[in-house]
N, C-alpha and C positions, 0 to 999 in steps of 0.2 A: 808253384803250380797253382793256377787260379782256382777259386772256389767252384766255379762252374764245371771245370774239368774234373775236379775232385768229386763232385756230385755225380757226373756222368760215369766215372769209374766205379763209384759205389753201386750204381744201378746194374753193373755187369758182373757182380760178384755173388758169392755164396755166403751163407751165415758164418759168423765168426770173423768177418772181415772188418778191419778198422784202419782207416788211412788218416794219417796226420801229416800234412805237407807244410813246407816252409819255403822261404825264398831260395834256399840252396839245396833242397833235397826233400826226403820224405822218410817217415817211419811207418811201416805197414805191419799190422797184426793180422795174421792169416793162418788158416789151417792148411798144411802142406797138401798140394795136389798138382797135377799137370796144369790145370787151369790157373791156379794161383802163381805157379812159376812163370807161365806165359805173361801174366799180368805184371809181375815184378820186373821182368825183363823189359816190358813195354814202358813201364813207369821210369825205369832207370834210363832208358833211351830218351824219353821226353825231357827229363831233368838235364841230362847231359847236352842234348841239342840246344835247349834253352840257354845253357851256360856257354854255348859256342864251341863245344867239343868237336873234334874231328871224327870222321867216320871210323877210323881204326881204333881210336880210344873208346868209342861207344861199344864197338864189338868186343874189345878186351874186357870192359866192365861187365857187359852182359854175360860173357863166358865165366868170369870170376863169380858173379852172382849165381849163375847156374850151378857151378861146382860147389859153392858153399851151401846153397839150399839143398842140393842133392845129397851132400854129406849129412846134413841135418835129418833128412828123410831116412837115410840109411841107418842113422843112429837111433831115431825115435819112431819110425814108421810113418806110413801115409796118414794124413789127417792130423798129424801132430801140430800143436800150436807153435807157431814160429813168429818171431819179430825180426823183420828185415829192415835195415836202414841203409840209405844211400845219401851221402852228403858230398856236394861239390865244394872243394876248397880252392884257393887260388892256383895251386899247382898240382893238386892230387884229388882223387875221389876216394872217399872212405866208404867201404862196404862192410856191414856188420850183419851177422845172422845169429840170433839167439835161439837155442832150443832147450827143452826142459831136462835133458839127460846129462847129469854131471859126470857120469862114469865113462861114457864112450867118447874118448878124446880123438880128434883127428890126428893122424900121423902120416908122414910121408912114407909111401910104399913104392916099391918098384915092381912092375910086372915081371914075371919070370923071364929071364934073359932069352931072347930069341922068340918069345911068344908075342908076335905082332897081332894076334887075334884076341888077346885078353880083353874082356869088356869092362874091366874095372881096374883100379889101381893107378890111374894116371891123373886123376882130378887134382889132387894137391900138388903133384909135380907141375901141372899147368899153372896153378896159382903161384907156386914158388917161382916159376920162370916169368910170369906176366906181371906180378905185383912187385912193388918196391919193397914191401915188407908184409908179413902176415903173422898171425898168432892166435892164441886162445886166452881168454880171460874167464876164470871161474867166478861165479857170483858168490859173494860171501855167505849168503843164506842157504847155499846148497841147491838152489832152484835152477840148475842148468849151467850153461856156459854160453859165451859169445865168441864166435870165430870171426875174426876181422881181417881185412886186407886193405892196403893202401895202393892205389893204382895211379900212375902218372896221368894227368889230365890230357896231356899231349902225348900220344902213343910213341913209345921208344922205337917201335917197329916201322912207323910211317916215315917216308922220306919227303923232304921238302921239294917243291917244284924245281926241276932242273938237276936234282941229285939222283943217284942210283941209275937203274936201267931205263 
């Protein structure tokens, strides 16, 4: 991400925001809010497009980012300090979300059978199905956890020209 773009991003943010970008991604320190989630999704898309990612892969990474940040907010509350990292690798995209709560670990849950109107309980199921792998790392000093996911750079759901319907 060019320094000029990084400076423009800083101007659109609230206190507590710190962006460090590199040639293959970024690390963002931010307080959790709807505004910061929108910005993280936007930054992830910019990094992926710059790396030549396809539209479907961008959408998948943005959804994974949203789910992991959303889980961190549910664990720690609005305005919690988060560290979000997105790194594009040759075949995958690494997404990491660190929050300060070491006790509330993410776990796969299934909404009540037949309850198609449940508003929660599907996020990690989506991550499980969209990511190549995901997990949690506890920090050794007890200051929270990092939830990570690796997503295919070329979406597994996208079809090549001439394939599919």
